[in-house]
N, C-alpha and C positions, 0 to 999 in steps of 0.2 A: 675565478671562484672554484674551490675544490668540490669534486663530486662527493656524494654521501660516503662512499667507501673510503675515498682518500681523506675525507674529513675525520672519519673515525681513526684512521691510521695517524693522522696529524695530531689529534688529541692524545692518542696513545704515546706518541713521541714526547709530547709535553709532560705526560705522566711519568715517563722514564726520567726526564730531566728533573722533575720534582723529587723523585726518589733519590737521585744523586745529590740534590741539594740538601737532603736530610742527613747525609753521611757525617758531616761535621757535628751535628747535634748528637748523633749516636756516640761519638767519641767522648761526649760529656756525660753520657748516661751510664757508662760502664765504669767498673771499679779497677779493672786491670790496667797496667801501663799500656801506652800506645804500641810498644814493641810486641807485647804479648797479644794484644788485640789483633794486630796485623798477622801474627803467626797463626792464630786459629782461623782468622778470616780466609787466609790463603790456603791453609791446609784443608779446611772443609770444602772450599771451592774446587781444589784439585781433586779431592776424593769424589765429589758429586759429578764433576765433568768427566772424570775417568770412568765412572759407572755408566754415565749416559753414552759415552763413546763405545764402551764395551757392549752394551745392550744393542746399540745401533750397528754393531759390527764394523765400526770405523777403525781402520788399521792405524797402528802406531809406528809401524816399521817403515812405511813409505816416505816418511819425512826426512830420514837420513840422520846419521849421527852428528854431522857438522851443523846442520840447521837446528837440530834439537839442542845442541850446545849453545848456539847463538840465542835461541829462545830462552834457555835457562838463565843466561847472562842478562838478557833484557828484563827478565822477571825480577832480578835484583834491583833494577832501577825502579820498578813499580813498587816493590816492597819498601825501599828507602823513601819514595815519594809519599806513600801512605803513612809511614811512621812520622815523618815530619809534619804531614797534614794534621794528624790527630794530636801530635804534641803541640802544634800551634794553637789549636782550639783549646787545649787544656791550659796553656800558659797565658794566652790572651782571652779571646772570646770566639765563638763560632763566626760572628760577623767579621771580625778582623781576619780570621783564617780564610774566609771566602773572598774577602776583598783582595788578598794577596793571590789567591788561586785564580782570580779573574785574569791574571796576566799570562796564563798558560799559552793561549793561542798566539799572543804577541811574541813570547819567547820562541815559539815554534817558527814563526815567520822570520825570525832573525837567525835561528839555527840552521834551517833548511838550506839557505844559500851557502853557508859555510860547509856543510856536510856534502851536499851534492854539487858544489861549485857552480851555483847559479848566480847571475848578477843580482845585486841588492836593488830592490825596488824603492823608489822615492816614497811611494805610498806607505810602505811598511815602516820606513824610517820616520816619516812624519807622524804616523799613528803611534809609533813607539814612543816618540817624544811626548805626545799628548797623554799617553797612558802613564808614563813616569812622572809627568807633572801632577797627575792625580795621586800617585803614590807619595809625592812630596807633600801634598795637602794632608794625606792621611797621617804620615809620619809627624808632620808639624803639629797636628792637633791631638795625636794619640801617642805621645812620647812614652807613656807608661806601658804601652803595648808594643813597643819597638821590637823586642825580642820575638814575640809571637808573630808579628808581621814579617820579620826577617826570615823566620822558619817557613812561613807560608810562601814567601817568594822563592826560597830554595826548593820547596816542594813543587812549586809551579815549574821551575826550571827543570827539575828531574822528570816531571810529567811531560814536558816538551821534548826532552831527550828520549823518553820512552816512545812518544808518538813518532818522532823522526826515525828512530831505529826500527820501529815496527812497520813503517809505511811500505817498505819494499816487500817484506815477508808476507803481508796479508794478501798479496796478489797471487801467490802460488799455493796457498794452503787455506783450509776452511778456518773460519774464525774460532770455532770451538776447539779444534786441535791446537791452534796457536795459543789460545787462552789456557788450555790444559797444561802445556809445557811451561808457560810463563808462570802459572800458579805454583807449579812444582819448584821452579827456580826461586820464586818469591818466598815460599814457605821454608825452603832450606836456608836461605839467607836470613830470614826472620828468626829461625831456630838458633842459628849460630850467634846472631846478634843478641837474642834474648838470654842465652846462656852467659855471654860475656857481661851483659848489663846486670844480670843477677849476681855473678861472682864479684864484679867490681863495684856493685851498688851504684850504678849510674842513674837509677830511677828510685823514687821514694817507695813505690810499691814493687817489691821484688817477687811477688807471688807468681808462679808459673802456671797455676791452675785457676781458671776463672771461677767466680762464685756462681751459684745456680741462676741468679737473676741476669748475669752477664750473657749467658748462653742464648737468651732470646735475641739480644742485639747482635751477637756474633753470627747467629744463623741468619738474621735479617741481612747483615752485610754480605755474607757469603752467598746465600740463596737468592735473595731479592736484588741486591745492588750489583752483584758480580755475575752470577750464573744467568739469572733471568734478564736483568736490564741490559747487560752488555750483548747478550745473544739477540734480544729483540731489536736493539738499536742497529745491529749489523744487518738483521733481516730487513729493517725499514730502509736501509741504504739502497736496496734493490728497487724500492718504490719511489723514493724522493731523491732529489739532487743533493750532492755534497754541500752545495751552498745553503740549501734549506736546513739540512741536518746541522751544520755548523752554526748557523744563525740561531737555531733553537737552543742548542747546547750552551750558547753564550748566556742564556737566561738562568743558568744554574746558580750563580751567586745571588741573583735577584730573588729567586725562590728560596734559597737557603737562608739569606739574611731575614727575609720576611717570616719564615717558619721559626727561626731562632727567636725573633722578637715576640711572636705569638706564644711560644712555649715558655721562654725564660723571662719574658717581661722586662722589668727595669734593669735586670742584670745585663741584658744585651743592648740597652739603650746607649747610643754613642753620641758624641758631639756633632753639631751641624757640619763642622769641618770634615769629619769622617765621611758623612753621607755625601758631601760635595765631592770629596776626592774619589770615593767609590763610584759616584755617578760619572765622573770624568773617565775613569778606567773602563767602566762598562760601555760608555759611549764610544771610546776608541775601539774596543773589541767588537761592538756591534757595527760600527762604520766600515770595518775592514771588508767583510764579505759583501756589503752593499756596494761600496765604491769599486771593489775589485770586480764584482759581477758586471757593473756598468761599463768598466773599461774593457772587459773581455767581450761583451756584446758589441761594443763600438768597434773593437778590432775585428771581430768576426764579420760585421757588416761591411767594413772597409775592404777586407780581403775578398768578400763575395763580389763587391762592386768592381774590384780590380780584375777578378777572374772572369767576369761576364763580358 
């Protein structure tokens, strides 16, 4: 049972996940293209984080040019991830987008052994097969949303690549400094991509300047979803285990799909096969930290009994 202080923090964590679940919906409420939306989201986030670090007298020099360059490159992955994420919601629906995004942690579990040359775990392979069986159900019953789901899956893969690339760097620098440099890299990549998209007419809406109503949602994405939510989640990692944090974040698609249905109604209503497939994906994602935690505790107890 959580104490009252921990309970407030735990509810705060769920509130942050609820905010992240709302991001796909925001992509449907703005008029600018996903590329331009990401450009201003990342640029505003970089500006605000830079001001916060400057006022707090946090140094920018101690990170080193090499590490700064790495963070800028990692920021391009985040930018591409968000572009595909919002494009998926536009082409299909917010629910389809979030169903594909639910595979992020499973992509991560498959990428980590390859990048860090760790042995592949049977648990991760088994849950991966279960998750992709859920994707098969979604594709089977939602063929008209196949392109949107495909973009969501690619977005999830890029998010996993971003997480794996970021995992080592976060151990030696503050989360705010890391996010600042990554937002700069993301905004620069978004700017170049937006210019090319406009010149070559890759998107239907080629406007580079958002309408007045769009700025409300852009500021929400930048200030609330990025600066506030990401910083607070990092802070809560000092209070809760990584297991509890990851298990809670896995609820993002559940919150997002529920919000999408409440806001857009019949437009977001999908076939029973979609919900069955999404349920299988979320089950696979939720089972991973639970079973992995049980295995780790069992291994820890066995090691203790052998050492005693």
